[in-house]
N, C-alpha and C positions, 0 to 999 in steps of 0.2 A: 384575243378575248376581247370582249366588249363590256362597258360598264352597264349596258342596258340591262342586264340581268344580275348585276351585283347590288347587294343590300347598301343602302346608305343610311347615314345617320347625321342628325343635327349635332353641332359642336358648339357650345357656349363658353366663352371665357368669362370667369369671375375673379374678383379680387380677394375674396374671403369665402374659402369652401364651407365653412361651418355656417355662415350667414346664408349662403346660397342653399346649403342643405336644408336649412330652416324654411327657406321659401319654396323650394321646388318639392320638398316631402310634406312640410307642414301646411303650406297654403295651397299649393297645386295639387297635393295628394298623390304624388309619383312615389313608386316603391323602387329602391335601389337594388341593383343586382349585387350579389355578395362577390367579393374579390380580394385577394391578399395583395397588400402594398399599394392600396389605393387611397393613401391619405390625401392626396391633392386631386383625386378624380372621382366622380360618381357618374355611373352609368345607370340610366333608367330604360327599362323595356316598356315600350308604349304599343300601341295597336299594330296587328298584323306583323309582328316581328321587326318593327321600326325601333329605333334607339335614340335617346337623347344623352349625350356625353357632356357633362359640366366638369370644368376642370380651372385650376388656379392659373392665372396668368397675369403678367404686368400689363397685358394689352386689353383687359377687360373693359367692357363699356364703351369701346370706341366705334363699334359699329353704328351706322346711321341708319340702317334699314333692318327689317325683320329677320331675326336669326333663326326662329323656329316657329312652326305653326302645327295645330291639331285640327284636324277635321272630325267633327263629332256628329252623331246622329241626333241627339236631343239637345241642340244648341241651347235654347231657352233655359233648360233645366241646369245646364253646365254654367250658364252666365249667372243664374240666380246662385248656385252653390258657391261660385267664386266671389261674388259680391258679399255673400253672407261670411265668407272667409276673410273680408276685408279688402279684397282686390278692387282697385280703380281702373276703369278702362279709360283709354286716351281719347279725348274729344278733340276732333279736328276743326270744328266750327263750319265744316262744309253741310250743304242741305241734306246729305244722305246720312248724317249722324244724328241719332237720337240723344235725348237728355242722358241716357244711360251709357253713351259712349258706343253703341252698336252701330256700325255702318250697314245700311241696306242698299243693295243694288239689285232691284228686281227680286229675284227668288234667293239671291246670295246674301248673307249675313256674315259680318266678320267684327271681331272685337280686339283691339290691340290692348297690350298691358306691358308693363316694364317690370324686370326683376330689380333686385336691390342694386345692381351696377348699372342699371339704366339700359339693359339689352331689351330690345323690343321683341316680344313673343305675340302670337296671335292664335285665336280660336275662331274657326269657321263652321258653316254648317255643311261644308262638302258639296255646295251646288255651285255651278259655274255662274259667274256674273252674267246677267243678261243685258 
């Protein structure tokens, strides 16, 4: 059996599941799947059957790279909506980054943000960097 055809999910460790729930549901607008015995875990169904799992762990916030990304069709609208909800995007100071924290590489656009534990997540427009 190969993993090529298996579903994959992003998994994010957090220190406080209630604070993470406020962020992932209240700020990012995700809807949790219902589940019994899920006090320390939240699972969110995203596009095309993909899943994001958020769970309480003492190892939260220690990743130094992006832990999850969403590719969206209407990038500018999503960025505007998240900004209106109080999200700040990470500015890197490189020439490809605008004042709004959006990085542009030809047709490819991406914006990185952090959850309350400092985990880096991203939103992009789904176009390959040129």
